N, C-alpha and C positions, 0 to 999 in steps of 0.2 A: 504494500500500500504506500501511498505517498505521491508527491508531485513529480520529483525527479530523484531517482535513487541512483547512487554512484557506488560501485563496488569493484574490488580487485585485489591485487597482491602487492605486498611491500617486500623489498629485498635489499640486501646490504644495509640493513637498518640497525638502529639502536633503540630498543624498546624501554630502556631505563629512564629516559627523559621524555616528557610529553609537553607539548605546547599547551597554553590555556584552553585551546579548543579540543584537546585530546589527541592531536596528531603526534606521531613520532617526530622528534626534532631532526633526526638524521635518518633519511631513507630515500630510496628511489621507489617509484610505484607505477604500475600499469593499472588503469581504471577503465571501466566501461560504464555506460549509462543506460537507463531504461528506454531512452529515445534513440538508441543506435549509434552512439559516439564512443570514442576511446580517447585516452590521453596518457601521456608519460610525464612524470615530474621527478626531480631530485631536490630534496630539501636539506639544507645544512644549517644547523643552529637556528632554525625557524625561518631562514631565507630560501625562497624558491629560486634556485640557481639555474635549473634547466626546466623548461616547460614547453610542451607542444600546444597547450590549450586543448580543448576537446575538438576532435575531428570526426565528422560523419564518415561511416564506412559500412558498406553492405555486409561485411563479414560479421558485424556485431548483431546478434539476435536481440531485437528490441521488444519491449513489453514487460509488464510486471511479472509475468509467469515464465519468462524466457530464461533458458540456461545458456551460458557461454563457457567455452573452454579457453583459458588464458595460459599462454606459455611464454616465458622469457628465457632466452639463453644469454647468460652474462659471461663475457670474457673479461675478467678483472685485470688481466695483463694489458689489454688494449683499451678498456673502457667501453667496448662495443656491447650494446644491449639489443639483441635481435627479438623483435616482438611478433607473436603469432596469436591470432584469435580464431577459434573454431577451425584449427588446422591450416589456416591461410596465413602465409607470411605477409606482414604488414609493412614493416620498415625496420631499419637499424638506426639507433640513436647512440651517439658517443657521449659518455659522461664519465669523466675520470675522478669525480669528487669522492666517491665511496668505492672502496676495493674489498670490502668484506663486512659481514654482519649477520644479523638475524633475518629470518623470513617470517612474514606475518600476513594478515588479511585486513582489508580496509572496507568500510561501508559507512555511508551517511546519507541523509535525506534532507533536502532543502525545506521540506514542509513538515508534515506530521511524521512521527517515528516510523521508519520503514523496517523491513525484515529481509535479510538475504540468507541463503543457505549454501553451504559448501558440501559437495558430494565426495570429492577425492583430491588429495594433494600428493604430489610426488616430487621429490628432490633427488637429482641424480647427476652424475658426471656426463659430459657430452663428448661425442666423437667429433672433433673439429673438422674432420674430413667431410662429414655430412653437410657442413655449411658451404662447402665449395660448390654444391649443386644449386645454391640460391643466388639469384641476381640481386645483390644488395641494393636497397633503396635507402639512402642516407638523407637525413633532414638537414637542410642547409640554413633554414631560418626557423629556429626553434620557437620563436615568439609568435609566429603566425601559423605554424603547423603545416606548412606546405612542403610535402616531401618531394625530393628531386632524385630521379634515378641516376646512378653513377656506375 
């Protein structure tokens, strides 16, 4: 329920310090919305250092009863974050601010309290050779969220 529900995963985060709003002070996150958008952010000491804003994408299942599968492959050596939604590669964002930390879940609602459910979580090592099969899309202007293929 609610007007606009936002939910997703946090990674390379620090859960020990929270902002007054309840956010992790240090974390990167991939979020989707109930109206079919996604966004990527990195927050350091309460400052949003990397942000795509929310971007409409057909890969996101919209609606209050929709399920979405989110996947992020993080290469902490390079800062590359490869984003996937419902099995579709979306883009790669480079953020070298955080190179390790905890994994968590995020959810909030702009209106009345909302509810989100998590069905399955998996954390595993990645075979980097599999990434060579993907034509990487890098974000050149993180403030307006316009991805550019390279």
